[in-house]
N, C-alpha and C positions, 0 to 999 in steps of 0.2 A: 503494500500500500503505500506508494510515493506520490511526490507530486509531479505533474505532467510537465516535461520541459516544453517551454514555448518555441513556437515556429522559429525558423532563422531570422526572419525579419522583424521578431519582435525582441525586446532588451532581455539579456541574459540575467540581469539583476533580480535577485528575488524580491517578490512585492510582499506585503505586509499579510495579506491573505495567505500567502504559500508558507509564510514563517509559522501562523497559526494552524494550518493544515498538517505542517512537519511537526509541530509540536503534538498534536493528537495522534499522529503516526507512532511518534516515539513512547507515547504513553501506552499505546495498544500493541505495539510491535517490538518495541526496543532497538529499532534500527531505522536508518534512511538509506536509500539506494546510493549507489556510488554517484550516480548523477546529481541526486540532490545535495549529497555532500560537497562534491566538487563547486556546484552553484553557490554554497553557503559559503565556502571558502574564498570563491572568486569576488562574491558580493562583499564581503568581509574586507578584503584588499581594496577594493573600489572605495568603499565607505571610509577606510584608514586615510587612503591617498587624497580623498575629495575634502575630509577634515583638515588635513596638512593644508592644502590649498586654500580652504576658507579661513584656518588660523592667519595664514601669509597676509590674506586681503584685511581681515580684520586689525591685525597689527599696524596698517596702514592708515586707519582711521584716526583722523586727528581733529583739531577745532574747526578747521575750516570746511564749509561746504562743499566746497570743489571737489576735495580728498573723499568726502563722504559720499557724494554722488558717485565716483568713479569705484568707490569701494563696493556700493550697492549693484551698480551694474556687473561688475566681477562676479560678486556672489550670485546674480541672476544667471550670468554663463555658466558657471560652474553648476549650480542645480538643474540649469536645462539640458547641460551635456553639449555635446558637438551639434552645430547645425546640420539640419537633414536635408 
C-alpha cells in the first residue's frame, strides 16, 4: 500500500496529502515502497536547499524598502520554482 508516483510531467516533490497517506501506510503496514522512500528523501533535500536559499534572501532584508521588495520578489521566485 504505497502512494502513487506522479506522471513525469507533474512535480516529484511529495505533497502534504501524500505525506498523510504515507503515515497511514506506515501505521498499517510498517513500511514504505522504495519509490515512496526515494521521493521522500528527494523532497527533504529539495526543502533543505530551498530553506538555505530563503535564509540567504531573508538575511538581505534591511531597513530600506527597495531591499525588502527585491527580497520578496526573490522569495516568490524560490517558492514558485523555475518558470515553465
